[in-house]
N, C-alpha and C positions, 0 to 999 in steps of 0.2 A: 827290429826293423826289417832285416832281410825277408824273414818269414811273410810279413805282412805285403811286401812287394810282391813277393812270389805268388801269393794267394790272389792278388789283383790282377795277374797277368791274364791276357785271353788266351783261351785254348787255341791250339794250331791244328789245322786240318791234317797235318803230317807229324812225325815225331818231333817233339820239341824238347830242347835240352836246356838244362841249368848248369852251368860250369862255376866251380867254386874251388878255392885254394884249400889249404888244410885248416884254416882259421875257421871256417864254417862246416867243417866236417864234424857230423853228429847225427846220431839216430834220430833225433827230433827234427833237423833240418831236413834229412833224407825222406822222412816221412810226409813232411810238409810238401816237398817237391813232388812225390809220387802222388799223394792226394790231389794236387793240382792238375795232374795228368802229364806231368813232364818226367823226362829220364834224367838222373842226376849224374854228372860227371864231375867227380871230385879228386882232389890231390889228397893222398894220405900217405903217412910215413909207412915204410915197408915192415917196421918192427911192431906195428899195430896187431893187436890179437882180434881176429874176427870169429864169427859164429856161423859158419855156412852149414847147410845141412849135411851130415855125416862128420862133422868135426865138433859135435857138443858132448859133454859139457864144458870141457877144458878150452875149446876154440884152438886156432891155429894162427901163427903170425903170417902175414900177408906174403912175405917174401918165400915162405914155404907153401903156401896154397896156391901161388901162382904156378908152381912147378907142375901141379896136376891139371892145369888147363891145356885144351888142344884148342886150335884156331876155330873150330867149329863151335866152341863154347862162347866165343866173344862177338860183340857187335862193335865192329871197327867203325870209329867216327874220325873224320878228317875236319879240323875247324880251320875254314879258309874263308872268313866272313870280312870282305872288304868295307872299310867305312864303319865299322862297329868297335866300339871300344868299351870295357868293362864299365859298369856303374860303381863308382866309389861308394863304399859302405863305411858307415861310422863304427868304429869299435866301441862296444860299451865298456 
């Protein structure tokens, strides 16, 4: 259901973001958001294994990967949107 809603969202003239909690964190959801033209802000547990370039084929835990990042590697986003509340999503 969430993927269908994202696919129907209008594109924005500026950067558009989709924010999600760890319930919706998956490769499939991330690809849906990217294909729709948005940037995906997601919550994810720090013990999860990710596979960024340079850390394959074994992958690396997020809590270890973030130690290699510098401020220039990040796109800092502050969410201060008045009168906006999350759309409740039904769990399947």
